[in-house]
Structure formats: C-alpha cells, structure tokens
C-alpha positions in Angstrom: 16.9 -12.7 -16.5 13.5 -14.0 -16.3 11.8 -15.1 -13.0 8.8 -17.3 -13.3 5.7 -17.0 -10.7 6.5 -20.3 -9.0 9.9 -19.0 -8.3 8.6 -15.8 -6.8 5.9 -18.1 -4.5 8.7 -19.9 -3.4 10.6 -16.9 -2.1 10.1 -16.1 1.8 8.3 -13.1 3.2 11.4 -11.2 3.6 12.9 -12.1 0.1 9.7 -11.1 -1.4 9.8 -7.8 0.3 13.4 -7.2 -0.9 12.3 -7.9 -4.3 9.6 -5.2 -4.3 11.9 -2.8 -2.6 14.2 -3.2 -5.5 11.3 -2.7 -8.0 10.0 0.2 -6.6 13.5 1.7 -6.2 14.1 0.7 -10.1 10.7 2.2 -11.0 11.2 5.6 -9.0 14.6 6.1 -10.5 13.7 5.6 -14.2 13.6 8.9 -16.1 10.8 7.1 -18.4 7.6 8.0 -17.4 5.0 5.6 -16.3 1.1 5.9 -15.9 -1.1 4.5 -13.4 -3.8 2.2 -14.3 -7.3 3.7 -14.6 -8.6 1.4 -11.8 -6.0 2.9 -9.6 -7.3 6.2 -10.1 -10.8 5.4 -9.7 -9.6 3.7 -6.4 -8.0 6.4 -5.3 -10.7 9.1 -6.2 -13.3 6.7 -4.2 -11.1 6.9 -1.2 -10.8 10.3 -1.3 -14.5 10.9 -1.4 -15.0 8.4 1.4 -12.5 10.3 3.7 -14.5 13.7 2.8 -17.6 12.4 4.7 -18.1 13.8 7.9 -18.2 10.5 9.8 -15.5 8.7 8.4 -12.7 7.8 10.7 -12.1 8.0 14.3 -11.4 11.2 16.5 -8.2 11.7 18.3 -9.9 10.5 21.6 -11.5 7.5 20.2 -8.3 6.3 18.9 -6.4 6.6 22.4 -9.6 4.9 24.0 -9.0 2.0 21.8 -5.3 1.9 22.4 -5.8 2.1 26.1 -8.4 -0.6 26.2 -5.8 -3.2 24.6 -3.3 -2.2 27.1 -5.6 -3.5 29.7 
C-alpha cells in the first residue's frame, strides 16, 4: 500500500501522530539494522558539546522561579 504525500498531509494531527507511532514501533521491532544519517550524528555531537558548556541551561532555582512567575 503506497501513501502519497498529499494523503499524509490531509490527515488530522492525531492521525499523523498515530502513523508516526506505528512507524517508530515497526522500526524498533525490526531485526534489520539501520544507520542514522550522518547529519543526525553531527547534530547530536553539536548538542552534546553545547551541553558541556558551563553556562548551558538553567539552574534548578531558575526553572522554579520561571514556573512560579507564570503562576502569578
């Protein structure tokens, strides 16, 4: 069964998520090995290096301060 791009685009958001879930489950259940594209490996390396920076992200207190500010 072939599905065209226009058929996929016509799906509701919930239907698209169901398709994604099915595809992901099918990929992970397959004994066939698969390789990530090089661009994904490069992006993962870039993000890992970014997280190693001392000023990356927020402290626990900063996160809770923002959450508390949103509640006001």
